[in-house]
C-alpha positions in Angstrom: -87.6 -69.4 -84.4 -85.3 -66.7 -85.6 -83.3 -66.5 -81.9 -83.4 -70.3 -82.4 -81.6 -70.5 -85.8 -79.4 -67.6 -84.9 -77.9 -69.7 -82.0 -77.7 -72.9 -84.0 -75.6 -71.0 -86.6 -73.9 -69.2 -84.2 -72.3 -72.3 -82.9 -71.6 -73.5 -86.4 -69.8 -70.9 -86.8 -67.9 -71.5 -84.0 -67.3 -75.3 -85.8 -67.1 -74.3 -89.2 -65.7 -71.1 -89.5 -68.6 -67.3 -90.7 -69.1 -68.6 -93.9 -71.7 -70.5 -92.5 -73.5 -67.6 -92.2 -73.4 -66.7 -95.9 -74.4 -69.9 -97.1 -78.5 -70.4 -98.9 -80.1 -72.9 -96.6 -81.1 -76.0 -99.0 -85.4 -75.2 -98.6 -87.1 -75.5 -102.5 -90.0 -73.5 -102.7 -93.0 -74.0 -105.0 -92.1 -72.4 -108.4 -94.8 -69.7 -109.0 -97.4 -71.1 -111.4 -99.3 -67.4 -112.1 -96.1 -66.2 -113.3 -95.3 -69.3 -115.1 -98.2 -70.4 -117.1 -98.4 -67.1 -118.8 -94.7 -67.0 -119.4 -94.7 -70.0 -120.7 -97.5 -69.2 -122.7 -95.8 -66.3 -124.1 -93.2 -67.7 -125.1 -95.0 -70.6 -127.3 -96.5 -67.9 -129.1 -93.6 -66.2 -129.9 -92.4 -69.5 -131.2 -95.2 -70.2 -133.4 -95.7 -66.5 -134.5 -91.4 -67.1 -135.5 -92.2 -70.4 -137.2 -95.2 -68.7 -139.4 -93.2 -66.1 -140.7 -89.9 -68.5 -141.1 -92.3 -70.8 -143.4 -93.6 -67.9 -145.6 -90.2 -66.3 -145.7 -89.4 -69.6 -147.4 -92.2 -69.9 -149.3 -91.2 -67.0 -151.1 -87.5 -67.8 -152.0 -88.9 -71.1 -153.7 -91.7 -69.0 -155.2 -88.6 -66.6 -156.4 -86.5 -69.4 -157.5 -89.4 -70.7 -159.6 -89.7 -67.6 -161.3 -86.0 -67.4 -161.9 -86.2 -70.9 -163.2 -89.4 -70.6 -165.6 -87.5 -67.5 -166.8 -84.9 -69.2 -168.1 -87.7 -71.5 -170.2 -87.4 -74.2 -167.5 -91.8 -75.3 -167.0 -92.2 -76.6 -163.6 -96.0 -76.8 -163.7 -97.8 -79.1 -161.0 -94.5 -78.4 -158.3 -95.1 -77.5 -154.5 -94.5 -73.9 -155.4 -98.2 -73.3 -156.8 -99.9 -74.9 -154.0 -97.4 -72.4 -151.6 -98.4 -70.0 -154.2 -102.1 -69.7 -153.8 -102.1 -70.2 -150.0 -99.8 -67.4 -149.8 -102.4 -65.4 -152.3 -105.3 -66.4 -149.9 -103.1 -65.0 -146.7 -102.9 -61.8 -148.5 -106.1 -61.7 -149.3 -107.6 -62.0 -145.8 
């Protein structure tokens, strides 16, 4: 089989030039699912962790802004930040 391919490439090289030996064959190989599956799952898990940390960071910024507004004598009772604050307390208690 290798001899046949070498002969074919030799004939093709005589016709088209030496670059024929450097061309990659157009054979599509199946992807390695044993490698790809854990890689994709790992990336998804990392993305979820980043989303969670961004959410908590945004929640903390919102709480800081609300406390600054409260300090300026603006009452913000019943706002979303109270919900966020209670969730944040539950997370830190666990």
